[in-house]
C-alpha positions as CSV (number, residue, x, y, z in Angstrom):
1,M,79.0,146.8,82.3
2,R,81.0,143.5,83.3
3,C,84.6,142.8,82.4
4,S,84.5,139.7,79.6
5,F,87.5,138.5,81.2
6,C,87.6,138.9,85.0
7,G,83.7,140.2,85.6
8,H,85.2,143.4,87.4
9,K,81.9,145.8,86.9
10,E,83.8,148.7,86.3
11,D,85.8,150.2,83.5
12,K,86.6,153.2,81.4
13,V,85.8,154.2,77.9
14,V,88.7,154.2,75.9
15,D,87.1,155.0,72.2
16,S,83.8,155.2,71.1
17,R,82.6,155.2,67.3
18,S,79.3,155.5,65.0
19,I,78.5,152.7,63.2
20,Q,75.5,151.6,61.2
21,D,74.9,155.0,59.7
22,Q,74.8,156.3,63.3
23,R,72.2,153.8,63.9
24,A,74.9,152.1,66.4
25,I,77.9,152.6,69.0
26,R,81.0,150.6,69.4
27,R,82.8,151.5,72.5
28,R,86.0,150.0,73.1
29,R,86.0,149.7,77.1
30,E,89.0,149.1,79.3
31,C,89.0,147.0,82.8
32,L,89.7,149.1,85.6
33,K,90.8,146.3,87.7
34,C,92.8,143.7,85.0
35,G,93.3,146.1,82.0
36,K,92.2,144.1,79.8
37,R,90.2,146.0,76.5
38,F,86.7,144.4,75.4
39,T,84.1,145.9,73.0
40,T,80.6,146.5,73.6
41,Y,77.7,148.0,71.1
42,E,74.7,149.8,71.9
43,Y,71.9,149.2,69.2
44,I,68.7,151.4,68.8
45,E,65.9,148.8,69.4
46,E,64.0,148.6,66.7
47,P,60.2,147.4,66.5
48,S,60.6,143.7,67.0
49,L,60.6,141.2,63.9
50,M,59.3,137.5,63.6
51,V,61.1,135.3,61.7
52,I,59.3,132.5,60.2
53,K,60.7,129.2,60.4
54,R,60.7,126.7,57.4
55,D,58.1,124.6,59.7
56,G,56.0,127.8,60.2
57,R,56.7,128.3,63.8
58,R,57.3,131.9,64.3
59,Q,60.3,132.9,66.5
60,P,61.8,136.7,67.3
61,F,64.8,137.8,65.1
62,D,68.1,137.0,67.2
63,R,71.3,138.7,65.9
64,K,73.3,136.5,67.9
65,K,72.3,133.5,65.8
66,I,73.4,134.6,62.4
67,L,76.6,135.9,64.1
68,S,76.6,132.2,65.6
69,G,76.2,130.8,61.9
70,I,78.4,132.9,60.5
71,I,81.4,132.3,63.1
72,K,81.1,128.7,62.8
73,A,81.1,128.7,58.8
74,C,83.9,131.2,59.4
75,E,86.5,129.0,61.7
76,K,89.7,128.8,60.9
77,R,89.8,131.7,57.7
78,P,91.0,134.9,57.6
79,I,88.1,136.7,58.3
80,S,87.9,139.3,61.7
81,M,85.1,139.6,63.9
82,D,84.6,143.2,62.8
83,K,84.0,141.9,59.5
84,M,81.8,139.0,60.8
85,E,79.9,141.8,62.4
86,E,80.0,144.0,59.8
87,V,78.3,141.3,57.4
88,V,75.1,140.9,60.5
89,I,74.6,145.1,60.6
90,Q,74.4,144.8,56.5
91,V,71.5,142.6,57.1
92,E,69.7,143.5,59.5
93,R,69.8,146.6,57.1
94,A,68.6,144.6,54.7
95,L,65.6,143.4,56.8
96,Q,64.8,146.8,58.7
97,K,64.6,148.5,55.1
98,K,61.6,146.5,54.4
99,P,58.0,147.6,55.8
100,L,57.2,143.9,56.8
101,R,57.1,142.6,60.7
102,E,58.0,139.2,59.9
103,V,60.6,137.5,57.3
104,A,60.9,133.8,56.5
105,S,64.4,132.3,57.8
106,T,65.3,131.2,54.1
107,R,65.4,135.2,53.1
108,I,67.7,135.7,56.1
109,G,69.8,132.7,54.8
110,E,70.2,134.3,51.3
111,L,71.3,137.7,52.9
112,V,73.9,135.9,54.6
113,M,75.1,134.0,51.8
114,D,75.7,136.8,49.2
115,R,77.6,138.8,51.9
116,L,79.7,136.1,52.6
117,K,80.1,135.1,48.8
118,V,81.6,138.3,48.4
119,I,84.4,137.9,51.4
120,D,85.5,134.5,51.6
121,D,84.4,131.1,49.1
122,V,85.1,128.8,51.7
123,A,82.8,130.2,54.3
124,Y,80.1,130.4,51.8
125,V,80.0,127.2,50.7
126,R,80.3,126.1,54.7
127,F,77.6,128.2,55.4
128,A,75.2,126.9,52.3
129,S,76.5,123.5,52.8
130,V,74.3,123.8,56.1
131,Y,71.5,126.2,55.5
132,R,70.8,124.5,52.2
133,S,70.8,121.0,54.3
134,F,72.2,119.2,51.1
135,R,70.7,115.5,51.0
136,D,74.1,114.2,48.8
137,V,77.6,114.8,47.9
138,E,76.1,115.4,44.2
139,Q,73.9,118.3,45.0
140,F,76.9,119.6,47.2
141,M,79.3,119.2,44.0
142,S,76.6,120.7,41.7
143,E,76.6,124.2,44.1
144,L,80.6,124.1,43.8
145,K,80.4,124.1,40.0
146,D,78.3,126.4,39.4
147,M,80.9,128.9,42.1
148,L,84.0,128.2,39.7
149,D,81.8,128.7,36.6
150,K,80.9,131.8,38.0
151,E,84.5,132.5,38.9
152,R,85.9,131.9,36.1
153,K,83.5,134.0,33.7
154,K,84.9,136.9,36.1
155,K,88.3,135.9,35.2
156,K,87.6,136.0,31.8
157,T,86.2,139.3,31.9
158,K,88.7,141.0,33.9
159,K,91.4,140.4,31.0
């Protein structure tokens, strides 16, 4: 394993934990050259899942693409990388529960939005604005209004 800071090839494992219902391992490592710590993940390789894009193309599922989109949506928000990684894990878990080997990209987007909505409203709106490709400000404002209405209803039921 190469150090993500200096590129040195030798490190020691400081901590190992099972995650994702023991289907993955998170390891904290320390570089033996520079002493900095970094995290690696080991996953059970599942049968490949194909994603059906909106234009009909098919491509292999790539968790990095989901994480990248979540990172962009959560930029400058108080959301840890661990929390973002957990969203990806939850989405993967939901997809793996289905017996299908193909999934529409729209389904993946909906799963991500469902989880972001719970974590952070701003990140949700950012992700939704890109994912749903709002055509104009009215469509965007309609989404915000729906979200605010649901929030108000939640507050009323808590009182």
